[in-house]
C-alpha positions in Angstrom: 0.0 0.0 0.0 2.9 2.3 0.8 4.4 1.7 -2.7 1.0 2.5 -4.4 0.8 5.8 -2.5 4.3 6.7 -3.7 3.3 6.0 -7.3 0.2 8.0 -7.0 2.2 10.9 -5.6 4.6 10.7 -8.5 1.7 10.5 -11.0 0.2 13.7 -9.6 3.5 15.5 -9.5 4.1 14.6 -13.1 0.7 15.9 -14.2 1.4 19.2 -12.3 4.8 19.6 -13.8 3.6 18.9 -17.4 0.9 21.5 -16.9 3.4 24.1 -15.7 5.7 23.3 -18.7 2.6 23.2 -21.0 3.6 19.9 -22.6 1.4 17.0 -23.5 2.0 13.2 -22.9 3.1 12.3 -26.5 5.6 15.2 -27.0 7.1 14.6 -23.5 7.5 10.9 -24.2 9.3 11.7 -27.5 11.5 14.2 -25.8 12.4 11.7 -23.1 13.2 9.0 -25.7 10.3 6.8 -24.5 7.5 5.0 -26.3 5.0 7.5 -27.6 2.2 6.2 -25.3 4.3 5.5 -22.2 3.6 8.8 -20.4 -0.1 8.6 -21.1 -0.2 4.9 -20.0 1.5 5.8 -16.7 -0.9 8.7 -16.0 -4.1 7.0 -17.0 -3.8 3.4 -16.0 -4.4 2.7 -12.3 -1.9 0.2 -10.9 0.8 1.1 -13.6 4.3 1.4 -12.3 7.4 3.3 -13.5 11.1 2.7 -13.1 13.4 5.2 -11.5 15.5 5.5 -14.7 12.3 6.5 -16.6 11.6 9.2 -14.1 15.1 10.5 -14.5 14.5 10.8 -18.3 11.2 12.5 -17.8 12.7 15.0 -15.3 15.5 15.8 -17.7 13.0 16.3 -20.5 11.0 18.6 -18.3 14.2 20.5 -17.2 13.4 19.7 -13.6 15.2 18.0 -10.7 14.2 14.4 -10.0 13.0 15.5 -6.6 10.2 17.5 -8.2 8.6 14.2 -9.3 9.4 12.3 -6.0 8.4 15.1 -3.6 10.9 17.4 -2.0 11.0 15.5 1.3 12.0 12.2 -0.5 15.3 11.0 -1.9 15.4 8.2 -4.5 17.0 4.9 -3.4 18.9 4.2 -6.6 20.6 0.9 -5.7 22.7 -1.1 -3.4 26.3 -0.6 -2.3 28.6 -3.2 -0.8 30.3 -3.0 2.6 31.4 -6.6 2.2 31.5 -8.9 -0.9 31.2 -7.8 -4.4 28.0 -5.9 -5.1 26.9 -4.8 -8.5 25.2 -1.5 -8.4 21.9 -1.9 -10.1 19.0 0.4 -10.3 15.9 -0.5 -8.2 13.1 -1.9 -10.3 10.4 0.5 -9.1 10.0 3.7 -7.1 11.7 3.4 -3.7 12.5 6.5 -1.6 14.0 7.5 1.8 13.3 10.6 3.8 15.5 13.6 3.0 18.1 14.2 5.8 17.4 17.2 8.0 19.0 20.4 6.6 20.2 18.7 3.4 19.9 20.7 0.2 20.5 20.0 -3.5 20.2 16.7 -5.4 20.8 13.6 -3.4 20.7 9.8 -3.9 20.3 7.1 -1.3 21.9 3.7 -1.4 21.2 0.6 0.7 24.2 -1.0 2.4 24.8 -4.7 1.9 27.5 -6.6 3.9 29.4 -6.1 7.1 33.1 -5.2 6.3 32.5 -1.6 7.5 31.1 -2.5 10.9 30.5 -0.8 13.3 30.4 2.4 11.2 28.0 1.0 8.5 25.6 -2.0 8.9 23.8 -4.0 6.3 20.4 -2.4 5.8 21.5 1.1 6.6 20.7 3.8 4.1 23.6 6.2 3.0 23.1 9.4 1.2 25.4 10.8 -1.5 25.5 13.7 -3.9 27.1 12.4 -7.1 27.4 15.1 -9.7 30.6 14.1 -11.5 32.7 11.1 -12.5 36.3 10.5 -11.4 37.9 11.2 -8.0 38.5 14.6 -6.5 41.7 15.0 -4.5 40.0 16.0 -1.3 38.0 12.7 -1.3 41.2 10.9 -0.2 40.8 9.8 3.4 37.0 10.1 3.4 34.4 7.3 3.6 33.0 7.2 0.1 30.7 5.3 -2.1 33.1 4.0 -4.8 32.3 2.6 -8.2 35.0 0.5 -9.8 35.7 0.2 -13.5 34.9 -3.5 -13.1 31.3 -2.6 -12.1 31.3 -3.2 -8.3 30.2 -0.5 -5.9 31.4 -0.3 -2.3 31.4 1.9 0.8 35.1 2.1 1.8 37.7 4.5 3.1 39.3 5.9 0.0 43.1 5.9 -0.2 45.7 6.4 -2.8 47.0 3.4 -4.7 50.7 2.4 -5.2 50.7 3.9 -8.7 49.1 7.0 -10.3 45.5 6.6 -11.4 44.8 3.7 -9.0 43.2 3.7 -5.5 43.0 1.4 -2.5 39.7 0.8 -0.7 40.2 0.3 3.0 37.8 -1.7 5.2 37.3 -1.7 9.0 37.3 -5.4 9.5 38.3 -7.0 6.1 41.2 -7.0 3.7 41.8 -3.9 1.7 41.0 -3.8 -2.0 44.3 -2.6 -3.4 45.2 -0.7 -6.6 41.9 -0.6 -8.4 40.6 1.7 -11.1 37.8 3.9 -9.9 35.0 5.2 -12.2 33.6 7.5 -9.6 33.8 8.2 -5.9 31.8 10.5 -3.7 31.7 11.0 0.1 28.9 9.7 2.3 27.2 12.8 3.6 24.5 11.2 5.9 23.5 7.8 7.2 20.1 6.5 8.3 20.6 3.4 10.4 18.6 0.3 9.6 16.7 0.6 12.9 15.6 4.2 12.1 14.5 3.1 8.6 12.4 0.3 10.1 10.6 2.7 12.5 9.8 5.1 9.6 8.3 2.2 7.6 5.9 1.2 10.4 
């Protein structure tokens, strides 16, 4: 039931945004690179769902932040991130959100932690928040706890360190072996954590 209410909220936000931008379903779908009836189907068919990636494309086509479709107080949960074994970062299949952290501004993403190599700082089931607006690694990220995407596809929460050679990095764990000298596609610091227990309370 909670999931349906989220979809209904998104549907209403999309209608309002389309009205403000004065654009109809078919032109919007075309601009977003979607099937020509996809927007109309989502708006008119009760029980229809939509993927987060589709919402991103619609938000871009409407020249609006994704939060305008999710609701300002919500942040999209865009995937899972490993604090243990190899986790492939993959987009959630539907709309899943987490509350916006207090005082946070600007675009955010939320990731669900899987694994225990970063205990006690991060536990499996925690939600971490990031603001990822570029690829690569900025110098001042070294020494910070970051969400890190490797060139091989895995995504981790680790303490980011320099590697033994230029262009490579080492990912340090709190209670597991380091991942040494890996190529990083992007890294971004963790800016807020919602513990698993707090998440459970909010869902009740």
